[in-house]
KELO-120675 format. One record per atom (N, C-alpha, C): atom name; x, y, z; residue in one letter; residue number from 1. Coordinates in steps of 0.05 Angstrom, whole numbers, plus 5000, padded with zeros to 4 digits. Layout:
BEGIN
@lumgu = CA, x = X, y = Y, z = Z, loza = a, mido = NUM .
...
//
This chain:
BEGIN
@lumgu = N, x = 6172, y = 5067, z = 6244, loza = x, mido = 1 .
@lumgu = CA, x = 6169, y = 5046, z = 6225, loza = x, mido = 1 .
@lumgu = C, x = 6194, y = 5028, z = 6226, loza = x, mido = 1 .
@lumgu = N, x = 6189, y = 5002, z = 6224, loza = x, mido = 2 .
@lumgu = CA, x = 6211, y = 4983, z = 6222, loza = x, mido = 2 .
@lumgu = C, x = 6207, y = 4966, z = 6197, loza = x, mido = 2 .
@lumgu = N, x = 6229, y = 4959, z = 6184, loza = x, mido = 3 .
@lumgu = CA, x = 6227, y = 4942, z = 6161, loza = x, mido = 3 .
@lumgu = C, x = 6250, y = 4922, z = 6162, loza = x, mido = 3 .
@lumgu = N, x = 6246, y = 4899, z = 6150, loza = x, mido = 4 .
@lumgu = CA, x = 6266, y = 4878, z = 6147, loza = x, mido = 4 .
@lumgu = C, x = 6274, y = 4877, z = 6118, loza = x, mido = 4 .
@lumgu = N, x = 6300, y = 4882, z = 6113, loza = x, mido = 5 .
@lumgu = CA, x = 6310, y = 4884, z = 6085, loza = x, mido = 5 .
@lumgu = C, x = 6329, y = 4861, z = 6079, loza = x, mido = 5 .
@lumgu = N, x = 6328, y = 4851, z = 6055, loza = x, mido = 6 .
@lumgu = CA, x = 6347, y = 4831, z = 6045, loza = x, mido = 6 .
@lumgu = C, x = 6359, y = 4841, z = 6019, loza = x, mido = 6 .
@lumgu = N, x = 6386, y = 4843, z = 6019, loza = x, mido = 7 .
@lumgu = CA, x = 6401, y = 4851, z = 5995, loza = x, mido = 7 .
@lumgu = C, x = 6415, y = 4826, z = 5985, loza = x, mido = 7 .
@lumgu = N, x = 6412, y = 4818, z = 5960, loza = x, mido = 8 .
@lumgu = CA, x = 6425, y = 4795, z = 5949, loza = x, mido = 8 .
@lumgu = C, x = 6427, y = 4797, z = 5918, loza = x, mido = 8 .
@lumgu = N, x = 6451, y = 4795, z = 5907, loza = x, mido = 9 .
@lumgu = CA, x = 6454, y = 4794, z = 5878, loza = x, mido = 9 .
@lumgu = C, x = 6442, y = 4817, z = 5863, loza = x, mido = 9 .
@lumgu = N, x = 6443, y = 4841, z = 5874, loza = x, mido = 10 .
@lumgu = CA, x = 6432, y = 4864, z = 5860, loza = x, mido = 10 .
@lumgu = C, x = 6402, y = 4868, z = 5864, loza = x, mido = 10 .
@lumgu = N, x = 6389, y = 4850, z = 5879, loza = x, mido = 11 .
@lumgu = CA, x = 6360, y = 4854, z = 5884, loza = x, mido = 11 .
@lumgu = C, x = 6356, y = 4861, z = 5914, loza = x, mido = 11 .
@lumgu = N, x = 6336, y = 4877, z = 5919, loza = x, mido = 12 .
@lumgu = CA, x = 6329, y = 4885, z = 5946, loza = x, mido = 12 .
@lumgu = C, x = 6300, y = 4878, z = 5950, loza = x, mido = 12 .
@lumgu = N, x = 6294, y = 4865, z = 5972, loza = x, mido = 13 .
@lumgu = CA, x = 6267, y = 4858, z = 5980, loza = x, mido = 13 .
@lumgu = C, x = 6263, y = 4865, z = 6010, loza = x, mido = 13 .
@lumgu = N, x = 6240, y = 4873, z = 6017, loza = x, mido = 14 .
@lumgu = CA, x = 6235, y = 4881, z = 6045, loza = x, mido = 14 .
@lumgu = C, x = 6206, y = 4877, z = 6052, loza = x, mido = 14 .
@lumgu = N, x = 6201, y = 4876, z = 6078, loza = x, mido = 15 .
@lumgu = CA, x = 6173, y = 4875, z = 6088, loza = x, mido = 15 .
@lumgu = C, x = 6173, y = 4891, z = 6114, loza = x, mido = 15 .
@lumgu = N, x = 6150, y = 4901, z = 6120, loza = x, mido = 16 .
@lumgu = CA, x = 6148, y = 4917, z = 6145, loza = x, mido = 16 .
@lumgu = C, x = 6120, y = 4928, z = 6148, loza = x, mido = 16 .
@lumgu = N, x = 6118, y = 4946, z = 6168, loza = x, mido = 17 .
@lumgu = CA, x = 6092, y = 4959, z = 6172, loza = x, mido = 17 .
@lumgu = C, x = 6098, y = 4986, z = 6184, loza = x, mido = 17 .
@lumgu = N, x = 6079, y = 5004, z = 6181, loza = x, mido = 18 .
@lumgu = CA, x = 6080, y = 5031, z = 6193, loza = x, mido = 18 .
@lumgu = C, x = 6052, y = 5040, z = 6199, loza = x, mido = 18 .
@lumgu = N, x = 6047, y = 5065, z = 6207, loza = x, mido = 19 .
@lumgu = CA, x = 6020, y = 5073, z = 6214, loza = x, mido = 19 .
@lumgu = C, x = 6000, y = 5070, z = 6191, loza = x, mido = 19 .
@lumgu = N, x = 6009, y = 5069, z = 6166, loza = x, mido = 20 .
@lumgu = CA, x = 5990, y = 5065, z = 6144, loza = x, mido = 20 .
@lumgu = C, x = 5982, y = 5036, z = 6142, loza = x, mido = 20 .
@lumgu = N, x = 6000, y = 5018, z = 6147, loza = x, mido = 21 .
@lumgu = CA, x = 5994, y = 4989, z = 6146, loza = x, mido = 21 .
@lumgu = C, x = 6018, y = 4972, z = 6138, loza = x, mido = 21 .
@lumgu = N, x = 6012, y = 4947, z = 6132, loza = x, mido = 22 .
@lumgu = CA, x = 6033, y = 4928, z = 6123, loza = x, mido = 22 .
@lumgu = C, x = 6041, y = 4934, z = 6094, loza = x, mido = 22 .
@lumgu = N, x = 6066, y = 4928, z = 6088, loza = x, mido = 23 .
@lumgu = CA, x = 6076, y = 4932, z = 6061, loza = x, mido = 23 .
@lumgu = C, x = 6098, y = 4913, z = 6054, loza = x, mido = 23 .
@lumgu = N, x = 6104, y = 4911, z = 6028, loza = x, mido = 24 .
@lumgu = CA, x = 6128, y = 4897, z = 6018, loza = x, mido = 24 .
@lumgu = C, x = 6142, y = 4916, z = 6000, loza = x, mido = 24 .
@lumgu = N, x = 6168, y = 4911, z = 5996, loza = x, mido = 25 .
@lumgu = CA, x = 6184, y = 4927, z = 5978, loza = x, mido = 25 .
@lumgu = C, x = 6200, y = 4908, z = 5959, loza = x, mido = 25 .
@lumgu = N, x = 6204, y = 4917, z = 5935, loza = x, mido = 26 .
@lumgu = CA, x = 6222, y = 4903, z = 5917, loza = x, mido = 26 .
@lumgu = C, x = 6236, y = 4923, z = 5899, loza = x, mido = 26 .
@lumgu = N, x = 6261, y = 4917, z = 5892, loza = x, mido = 27 .
@lumgu = CA, x = 6276, y = 4935, z = 5875, loza = x, mido = 27 .
@lumgu = C, x = 6304, y = 4925, z = 5870, loza = x, mido = 27 .
@lumgu = N, x = 6322, y = 4943, z = 5865, loza = x, mido = 28 .
@lumgu = CA, x = 6350, y = 4936, z = 5857, loza = x, mido = 28 .
@lumgu = C, x = 6369, y = 4955, z = 5872, loza = x, mido = 28 .
@lumgu = N, x = 6395, y = 4946, z = 5872, loza = x, mido = 29 .
@lumgu = CA, x = 6416, y = 4963, z = 5883, loza = x, mido = 29 .
@lumgu = C, x = 6442, y = 4956, z = 5867, loza = x, mido = 29 .
@lumgu = N, x = 6461, y = 4975, z = 5868, loza = x, mido = 30 .
@lumgu = CA, x = 6487, y = 4971, z = 5855, loza = x, mido = 30 .
@lumgu = C, x = 6508, y = 4971, z = 5877, loza = x, mido = 30 .
@lumgu = N, x = 6523, y = 4949, z = 5878, loza = x, mido = 31 .
@lumgu = CA, x = 6545, y = 4948, z = 5897, loza = x, mido = 31 .
@lumgu = C, x = 6567, y = 4967, z = 5889, loza = x, mido = 31 .
@lumgu = N, x = 6571, y = 4972, z = 5863, loza = x, mido = 32 .
@lumgu = CA, x = 6592, y = 4990, z = 5854, loza = x, mido = 32 .
@lumgu = C, x = 6587, y = 5019, z = 5860, loza = x, mido = 32 .
@lumgu = N, x = 6562, y = 5029, z = 5855, loza = x, mido = 33 .
@lumgu = CA, x = 6556, y = 5057, z = 5859, loza = x, mido = 33 .
@lumgu = C, x = 6542, y = 5064, z = 5885, loza = x, mido = 33 .
@lumgu = N, x = 6529, y = 5044, z = 5897, loza = x, mido = 34 .
@lumgu = CA, x = 6512, y = 5049, z = 5920, loza = x, mido = 34 .
@lumgu = C, x = 6484, y = 5058, z = 5914, loza = x, mido = 34 .
@lumgu = N, x = 6478, y = 5062, z = 5888, loza = x, mido = 35 .
@lumgu = CA, x = 6451, y = 5070, z = 5880, loza = x, mido = 35 .
@lumgu = C, x = 6431, y = 5048, z = 5886, loza = x, mido = 35 .
@lumgu = N, x = 6406, y = 5056, z = 5892, loza = x, mido = 36 .
@lumgu = CA, x = 6385, y = 5037, z = 5897, loza = x, mido = 36 .
@lumgu = C, x = 6358, y = 5049, z = 5890, loza = x, mido = 36 .
@lumgu = N, x = 6339, y = 5032, z = 5882, loza = x, mido = 37 .
@lumgu = CA, x = 6312, y = 5041, z = 5876, loza = x, mido = 37 .
@lumgu = C, x = 6293, y = 5018, z = 5881, loza = x, mido = 37 .
@lumgu = N, x = 6270, y = 5025, z = 5892, loza = x, mido = 38 .
@lumgu = CA, x = 6250, y = 5004, z = 5899, loza = x, mido = 38 .
@lumgu = C, x = 6222, y = 5017, z = 5901, loza = x, mido = 38 .
@lumgu = N, x = 6202, y = 4999, z = 5901, loza = x, mido = 39 .
@lumgu = CA, x = 6175, y = 5007, z = 5905, loza = x, mido = 39 .
@lumgu = C, x = 6164, y = 4994, z = 5930, loza = x, mido = 39 .
@lumgu = N, x = 6152, y = 5010, z = 5947, loza = x, mido = 40 .
@lumgu = CA, x = 6138, y = 5001, z = 5971, loza = x, mido = 40 .
@lumgu = C, x = 6109, y = 4997, z = 5963, loza = x, mido = 40 .
@lumgu = N, x = 6098, y = 4973, z = 5967, loza = x, mido = 41 .
@lumgu = CA, x = 6071, y = 4967, z = 5960, loza = x, mido = 41 .
@lumgu = C, x = 6055, y = 4961, z = 5986, loza = x, mido = 41 .
@lumgu = N, x = 6036, y = 4979, z = 5992, loza = x, mido = 42 .
@lumgu = CA, x = 6018, y = 4974, z = 6015, loza = x, mido = 42 .
@lumgu = C, x = 5996, y = 4954, z = 6007, loza = x, mido = 42 .
@lumgu = N, x = 5988, y = 4937, z = 6025, loza = x, mido = 43 .
@lumgu = CA, x = 5967, y = 4918, z = 6020, loza = x, mido = 43 .
@lumgu = C, x = 5941, y = 4934, z = 6016, loza = x, mido = 43 .
@lumgu = N, x = 5928, y = 4931, z = 5993, loza = x, mido = 44 .
@lumgu = CA, x = 5902, y = 4944, z = 5986, loza = x, mido = 44 .
@lumgu = C, x = 5904, y = 4974, z = 5988, loza = x, mido = 44 .
@lumgu = N, x = 5927, y = 4986, z = 5981, loza = x, mido = 45 .
@lumgu = CA, x = 5929, y = 5015, z = 5982, loza = x, mido = 45 .
@lumgu = C, x = 5949, y = 5024, z = 5961, loza = x, mido = 45 .
@lumgu = N, x = 5961, y = 5047, z = 5965, loza = x, mido = 46 .
@lumgu = CA, x = 5978, y = 5060, z = 5944, loza = x, mido = 46 .
@lumgu = C, x = 6007, y = 5048, z = 5945, loza = x, mido = 46 .
@lumgu = N, x = 6023, y = 5055, z = 5924, loza = x, mido = 47 .
@lumgu = CA, x = 6051, y = 5049, z = 5922, loza = x, mido = 47 .
@lumgu = C, x = 6068, y = 5074, z = 5927, loza = x, mido = 47 .
@lumgu = N, x = 6092, y = 5070, z = 5937, loza = x, mido = 48 .
@lumgu = CA, x = 6111, y = 5092, z = 5941, loza = x, mido = 48 .
@lumgu = C, x = 6137, y = 5085, z = 5927, loza = x, mido = 48 .
@lumgu = N, x = 6147, y = 5103, z = 5910, loza = x, mido = 49 .
@lumgu = CA, x = 6172, y = 5098, z = 5896, loza = x, mido = 49 .
@lumgu = C, x = 6195, y = 5111, z = 5911, loza = x, mido = 49 .
@lumgu = N, x = 6217, y = 5097, z = 5914, loza = x, mido = 50 .
@lumgu = CA, x = 6241, y = 5106, z = 5928, loza = x, mido = 50 .
@lumgu = C, x = 6265, y = 5105, z = 5909, loza = x, mido = 50 .
@lumgu = N, x = 6283, y = 5125, z = 5912, loza = x, mido = 51 .
@lumgu = CA, x = 6309, y = 5124, z = 5898, loza = x, mido = 51 .
@lumgu = C, x = 6329, y = 5137, z = 5916, loza = x, mido = 51 .
@lumgu = N, x = 6352, y = 5124, z = 5920, loza = x, mido = 52 .
@lumgu = CA, x = 6372, y = 5134, z = 5938, loza = x, mido = 52 .
@lumgu = C, x = 6399, y = 5123, z = 5933, loza = x, mido = 52 .
@lumgu = N, x = 6417, y = 5129, z = 5952, loza = x, mido = 53 .
@lumgu = CA, x = 6445, y = 5120, z = 5950, loza = x, mido = 53 .
@lumgu = C, x = 6455, y = 5113, z = 5978, loza = x, mido = 53 .
@lumgu = N, x = 6471, y = 5092, z = 5979, loza = x, mido = 54 .
@lumgu = CA, x = 6483, y = 5083, z = 6004, loza = x, mido = 54 .
@lumgu = C, x = 6509, y = 5099, z = 6009, loza = x, mido = 54 .
@lumgu = N, x = 6512, y = 5109, z = 6034, loza = x, mido = 55 .
@lumgu = CA, x = 6536, y = 5125, z = 6040, loza = x, mido = 55 .
@lumgu = C, x = 6552, y = 5114, z = 6063, loza = x, mido = 55 .
@lumgu = N, x = 6547, y = 5090, z = 6072, loza = x, mido = 56 .
@lumgu = CA, x = 6562, y = 5080, z = 6095, loza = x, mido = 56 .
@lumgu = C, x = 6547, y = 5084, z = 6121, loza = x, mido = 56 .
@lumgu = N, x = 6528, y = 5102, z = 6122, loza = x, mido = 57 .
@lumgu = CA, x = 6511, y = 5107, z = 6146, loza = x, mido = 57 .
@lumgu = C, x = 6483, y = 5099, z = 6141, loza = x, mido = 57 .
@lumgu = N, x = 6477, y = 5087, z = 6118, loza = x, mido = 58 .
@lumgu = CA, x = 6450, y = 5079, z = 6111, loza = x, mido = 58 .
@lumgu = C, x = 6445, y = 5086, z = 6082, loza = x, mido = 58 .
@lumgu = N, x = 6419, y = 5088, z = 6075, loza = x, mido = 59 .
@lumgu = CA, x = 6411, y = 5096, z = 6048, loza = x, mido = 59 .
@lumgu = C, x = 6395, y = 5122, z = 6051, loza = x, mido = 59 .
@lumgu = N, x = 6403, y = 5143, z = 6036, loza = x, mido = 60 .
@lumgu = CA, x = 6391, y = 5169, z = 6036, loza = x, mido = 60 .
@lumgu = C, x = 6378, y = 5173, z = 6008, loza = x, mido = 60 .
@lumgu = N, x = 6356, y = 5187, z = 6006, loza = x, mido = 61 .
@lumgu = CA, x = 6345, y = 5193, z = 5980, loza = x, mido = 61 .
@lumgu = C, x = 6318, y = 5206, z = 5982, loza = x, mido = 61 .
@lumgu = N, x = 6303, y = 5203, z = 5961, loza = x, mido = 62 .
@lumgu = CA, x = 6276, y = 5215, z = 5958, loza = x, mido = 62 .
@lumgu = C, x = 6255, y = 5193, z = 5952, loza = x, mido = 62 .
@lumgu = N, x = 6231, y = 5198, z = 5961, loza = x, mido = 63 .
@lumgu = CA, x = 6208, y = 5181, z = 5955, loza = x, mido = 63 .
@lumgu = C, x = 6188, y = 5199, z = 5941, loza = x, mido = 63 .
@lumgu = N, x = 6169, y = 5186, z = 5926, loza = x, mido = 64 .
@lumgu = CA, x = 6147, y = 5201, z = 5914, loza = x, mido = 64 .
@lumgu = C, x = 6123, y = 5183, z = 5911, loza = x, mido = 64 .
@lumgu = N, x = 6100, y = 5197, z = 5914, loza = x, mido = 65 .
@lumgu = CA, x = 6074, y = 5185, z = 5908, loza = x, mido = 65 .
@lumgu = C, x = 6061, y = 5206, z = 5890, loza = x, mido = 65 .
@lumgu = N, x = 6062, y = 5201, z = 5864, loza = x, mido = 66 .
@lumgu = CA, x = 6052, y = 5221, z = 5845, loza = x, mido = 66 .
@lumgu = C, x = 6066, y = 5247, z = 5848, loza = x, mido = 66 .
@lumgu = N, x = 6051, y = 5269, z = 5854, loza = x, mido = 67 .
@lumgu = CA, x = 6063, y = 5295, z = 5856, loza = x, mido = 67 .
@lumgu = C, x = 6074, y = 5302, z = 5884, loza = x, mido = 67 .
@lumgu = N, x = 6070, y = 5284, z = 5903, loza = x, mido = 68 .
@lumgu = CA, x = 6080, y = 5289, z = 5930, loza = x, mido = 68 .
@lumgu = C, x = 6107, y = 5274, z = 5934, loza = x, mido = 68 .
@lumgu = N, x = 6126, y = 5288, z = 5945, loza = x, mido = 69 .
@lumgu = CA, x = 6152, y = 5275, z = 5949, loza = x, mido = 69 .
@lumgu = C, x = 6165, y = 5284, z = 5975, loza = x, mido = 69 .
@lumgu = N, x = 6185, y = 5270, z = 5983, loza = x, mido = 70 .
@lumgu = CA, x = 6199, y = 5277, z = 6008, loza = x, mido = 70 .
@lumgu = C, x = 6226, y = 5263, z = 6009, loza = x, mido = 70 .
@lumgu = N, x = 6240, y = 5267, z = 6030, loza = x, mido = 71 .
@lumgu = CA, x = 6266, y = 5254, z = 6034, loza = x, mido = 71 .
@lumgu = C, x = 6264, y = 5232, z = 6054, loza = x, mido = 71 .
@lumgu = N, x = 6284, y = 5214, z = 6053, loza = x, mido = 72 .
@lumgu = CA, x = 6284, y = 5192, z = 6073, loza = x, mido = 72 .
@lumgu = C, x = 6313, y = 5185, z = 6080, loza = x, mido = 72 .
@lumgu = N, x = 6316, y = 5172, z = 6102, loza = x, mido = 73 .
@lumgu = CA, x = 6341, y = 5160, z = 6111, loza = x, mido = 73 .
@lumgu = C, x = 6335, y = 5133, z = 6124, loza = x, mido = 73 .
@lumgu = N, x = 6346, y = 5112, z = 6114, loza = x, mido = 74 .
@lumgu = CA, x = 6343, y = 5085, z = 6126, loza = x, mido = 74 .
@lumgu = C, x = 6370, y = 5077, z = 6136, loza = x, mido = 74 .
@lumgu = N, x = 6371, y = 5067, z = 6161, loza = x, mido = 75 .
@lumgu = CA, x = 6397, y = 5059, z = 6172, loza = x, mido = 75 .
@lumgu = C, x = 6393, y = 5033, z = 6187, loza = x, mido = 75 .
@lumgu = N, x = 6415, y = 5017, z = 6189, loza = x, mido = 76 .
@lumgu = CA, x = 6413, y = 4991, z = 6204, loza = x, mido = 76 .
@lumgu = C, x = 6407, y = 4996, z = 6233, loza = x, mido = 76 .
@lumgu = N, x = 6391, y = 4979, z = 6244, loza = x, mido = 77 .
@lumgu = CA, x = 6383, y = 4980, z = 6272, loza = x, mido = 77 .
@lumgu = C, x = 6403, y = 4964, z = 6289, loza = x, mido = 77 .
@lumgu = N, x = 6417, y = 4945, z = 6276, loza = x, mido = 78 .
@lumgu = CA, x = 6434, y = 4927, z = 6292, loza = x, mido = 78 .
@lumgu = C, x = 6464, y = 4933, z = 6289, loza = x, mido = 78 .
@lumgu = N, x = 6471, y = 4954, z = 6275, loza = x, mido = 79 .
@lumgu = CA, x = 6499, y = 4961, z = 6273, loza = x, mido = 79 .
@lumgu = C, x = 6515, y = 4944, z = 6253, loza = x, mido = 79 .
@lumgu = N, x = 6502, y = 4926, z = 6239, loza = x, mido = 80 .
@lumgu = CA, x = 6515, y = 4910, z = 6219, loza = x, mido = 80 .
@lumgu = C, x = 6509, y = 4921, z = 6191, loza = x, mido = 80 .
@lumgu = N, x = 6523, y = 4942, z = 6184, loza = x, mido = 81 .
@lumgu = CA, x = 6518, y = 4956, z = 6159, loza = x, mido = 81 .
@lumgu = C, x = 6521, y = 4938, z = 6135, loza = x, mido = 81 .
@lumgu = N, x = 6540, y = 4918, z = 6136, loza = x, mido = 82 .
@lumgu = CA, x = 6545, y = 4901, z = 6113, loza = x, mido = 82 .
@lumgu = C, x = 6530, y = 4875, z = 6114, loza = x, mido = 82 .
@lumgu = N, x = 6512, y = 4871, z = 6132, loza = x, mido = 83 .
@lumgu = CA, x = 6497, y = 4846, z = 6134, loza = x, mido = 83 .
@lumgu = C, x = 6479, y = 4843, z = 6110, loza = x, mido = 83 .
@lumgu = N, x = 6475, y = 4818, z = 6101, loza = x, mido = 84 .
@lumgu = CA, x = 6458, y = 4814, z = 6077, loza = x, mido = 84 .
@lumgu = C, x = 6428, y = 4816, z = 6084, loza = x, mido = 84 .
@lumgu = N, x = 6421, y = 4812, z = 6110, loza = x, mido = 85 .
@lumgu = CA, x = 6393, y = 4816, z = 6118, loza = x, mido = 85 .
@lumgu = C, x = 6394, y = 4828, z = 6146, loza = x, mido = 85 .
@lumgu = N, x = 6378, y = 4849, z = 6150, loza = x, mido = 86 .
@lumgu = CA, x = 6378, y = 4862, z = 6176, loza = x, mido = 86 .
@lumgu = C, x = 6352, y = 4878, z = 6179, loza = x, mido = 86 .
@lumgu = N, x = 6348, y = 4887, z = 6203, loza = x, mido = 87 .
@lumgu = CA, x = 6326, y = 4905, z = 6209, loza = x, mido = 87 .
@lumgu = C, x = 6335, y = 4933, z = 6206, loza = x, mido = 87 .
@lumgu = N, x = 6319, y = 4950, z = 6195, loza = x, mido = 88 .
@lumgu = CA, x = 6327, y = 4978, z = 6192, loza = x, mido = 88 .
@lumgu = C, x = 6304, y = 4996, z = 6202, loza = x, mido = 88 .
@lumgu = N, x = 6311, y = 5021, z = 6205, loza = x, mido = 89 .
@lumgu = CA, x = 6291, y = 5042, z = 6213, loza = x, mido = 89 .
@lumgu = C, x = 6291, y = 5063, z = 6192, loza = x, mido = 89 .
@lumgu = N, x = 6268, y = 5074, z = 6186, loza = x, mido = 90 .
@lumgu = CA, x = 6266, y = 5095, z = 6166, loza = x, mido = 90 .
@lumgu = C, x = 6254, y = 5120, z = 6178, loza = x, mido = 90 .
@lumgu = N, x = 6265, y = 5143, z = 6170, loza = x, mido = 91 .
@lumgu = CA, x = 6253, y = 5169, z = 6177, loza = x, mido = 91 .
@lumgu = C, x = 6247, y = 5182, z = 6151, loza = x, mido = 91 .
@lumgu = N, x = 6222, y = 5191, z = 6147, loza = x, mido = 92 .
@lumgu = CA, x = 6214, y = 5205, z = 6123, loza = x, mido = 92 .
@lumgu = C, x = 6203, y = 5232, z = 6129, loza = x, mido = 92 .
@lumgu = N, x = 6207, y = 5251, z = 6111, loza = x, mido = 93 .
@lumgu = CA, x = 6196, y = 5278, z = 6115, loza = x, mido = 93 .
@lumgu = C, x = 6179, y = 5285, z = 6091, loza = x, mido = 93 .
@lumgu = N, x = 6155, y = 5294, z = 6096, loza = x, mido = 94 .
@lumgu = CA, x = 6136, y = 5301, z = 6075, loza = x, mido = 94 .
@lumgu = C, x = 6142, y = 5328, z = 6064, loza = x, mido = 94 .
@lumgu = N, x = 6141, y = 5330, z = 6037, loza = x, mido = 95 .
@lumgu = CA, x = 6144, y = 5356, z = 6024, loza = x, mido = 95 .
@lumgu = C, x = 6118, y = 5360, z = 6007, loza = x, mido = 95 .
@lumgu = N, x = 6105, y = 5382, z = 6011, loza = x, mido = 96 .
@lumgu = CA, x = 6080, y = 5387, z = 5997, loza = x, mido = 96 .
@lumgu = C, x = 6085, y = 5393, z = 5968, loza = x, mido = 96 .
@lumgu = N, x = 6065, y = 5389, z = 5950, loza = x, mido = 97 .
@lumgu = CA, x = 6069, y = 5394, z = 5922, loza = x, mido = 97 .
@lumgu = C, x = 6078, y = 5422, z = 5916, loza = x, mido = 97 .
@lumgu = N, x = 6070, y = 5442, z = 5932, loza = x, mido = 98 .
@lumgu = CA, x = 6077, y = 5470, z = 5927, loza = x, mido = 98 .
@lumgu = C, x = 6107, y = 5473, z = 5930, loza = x, mido = 98 .
@lumgu = N, x = 6120, y = 5458, z = 5949, loza = x, mido = 99 .
@lumgu = CA, x = 6149, y = 5461, z = 5953, loza = x, mido = 99 .
@lumgu = C, x = 6165, y = 5447, z = 5932, loza = x, mido = 99 .
@lumgu = N, x = 6153, y = 5429, z = 5916, loza = x, mido = 100 .
@lumgu = CA, x = 6168, y = 5415, z = 5896, loza = x, mido = 100 .
@lumgu = C, x = 6179, y = 5434, z = 5875, loza = x, mido = 100 .
@lumgu = N, x = 6205, y = 5431, z = 5870, loza = x, mido = 101 .
@lumgu = CA, x = 6217, y = 5447, z = 5849, loza = x, mido = 101 .
@lumgu = C, x = 6226, y = 5475, z = 5858, loza = x, mido = 101 .
@lumgu = N, x = 6219, y = 5483, z = 5882, loza = x, mido = 102 .
@lumgu = CA, x = 6226, y = 5510, z = 5892, loza = x, mido = 102 .
@lumgu = C, x = 6249, y = 5509, z = 5911, loza = x, mido = 102 .
@lumgu = N, x = 6255, y = 5486, z = 5922, loza = x, mido = 103 .
@lumgu = CA, x = 6278, y = 5483, z = 5940, loza = x, mido = 103 .
@lumgu = C, x = 6286, y = 5454, z = 5941, loza = x, mido = 103 .
@lumgu = N, x = 6311, y = 5448, z = 5949, loza = x, mido = 104 .
@lumgu = CA, x = 6319, y = 5420, z = 5952, loza = x, mido = 104 .
@lumgu = C, x = 6303, y = 5406, z = 5973, loza = x, mido = 104 .
@lumgu = N, x = 6299, y = 5380, z = 5969, loza = x, mido = 105 .
@lumgu = CA, x = 6285, y = 5364, z = 5989, loza = x, mido = 105 .
@lumgu = C, x = 6304, y = 5359, z = 6013, loza = x, mido = 105 .
@lumgu = N, x = 6295, y = 5365, z = 6037, loza = x, mido = 106 .
@lumgu = CA, x = 6311, y = 5360, z = 6061, loza = x, mido = 106 .
@lumgu = C, x = 6309, y = 5331, z = 6068, loza = x, mido = 106 .
@lumgu = N, x = 6331, y = 5319, z = 6076, loza = x, mido = 107 .
@lumgu = CA, x = 6331, y = 5292, z = 6085, loza = x, mido = 107 .
@lumgu = C, x = 6332, y = 5292, z = 6115, loza = x, mido = 107 .
@lumgu = N, x = 6315, y = 5276, z = 6127, loza = x, mido = 108 .
@lumgu = CA, x = 6314, y = 5275, z = 6157, loza = x, mido = 108 .
@lumgu = C, x = 6340, y = 5264, z = 6167, loza = x, mido = 108 .
@lumgu = N, x = 6350, y = 5276, z = 6189, loza = x, mido = 109 .
@lumgu = CA, x = 6375, y = 5267, z = 6201, loza = x, mido = 109 .
@lumgu = C, x = 6370, y = 5251, z = 6225, loza = x, mido = 109 .
@lumgu = N, x = 6390, y = 5235, z = 6233, loza = x, mido = 110 .
@lumgu = CA, x = 6389, y = 5218, z = 6257, loza = x, mido = 110 .
@lumgu = C, x = 6386, y = 5235, z = 6281, loza = x, mido = 110 .
//
């Protein structure tokens, strides 16, 4: 999956596509703490909620769709970590509802 993200004035917006289809994202981020949260909205399909933190190598965190959740890592594709708009790549790992609450969510690594 590839997505194009724009960070400006505490707001985050993105667009992209993956095997499920085209989507847009909108949310917020904090320059002070690195925290971020957004919702990915698929065209004529479900929404996915994301919450994470920036650590200098990208944004790591968790996503959820109702009772299903998993980990993610988004990192710049162009090496410009501080760019206001760039292309990024995401790796997500699915965690089944049975695993929720019984162990920490693993975040996919590069």
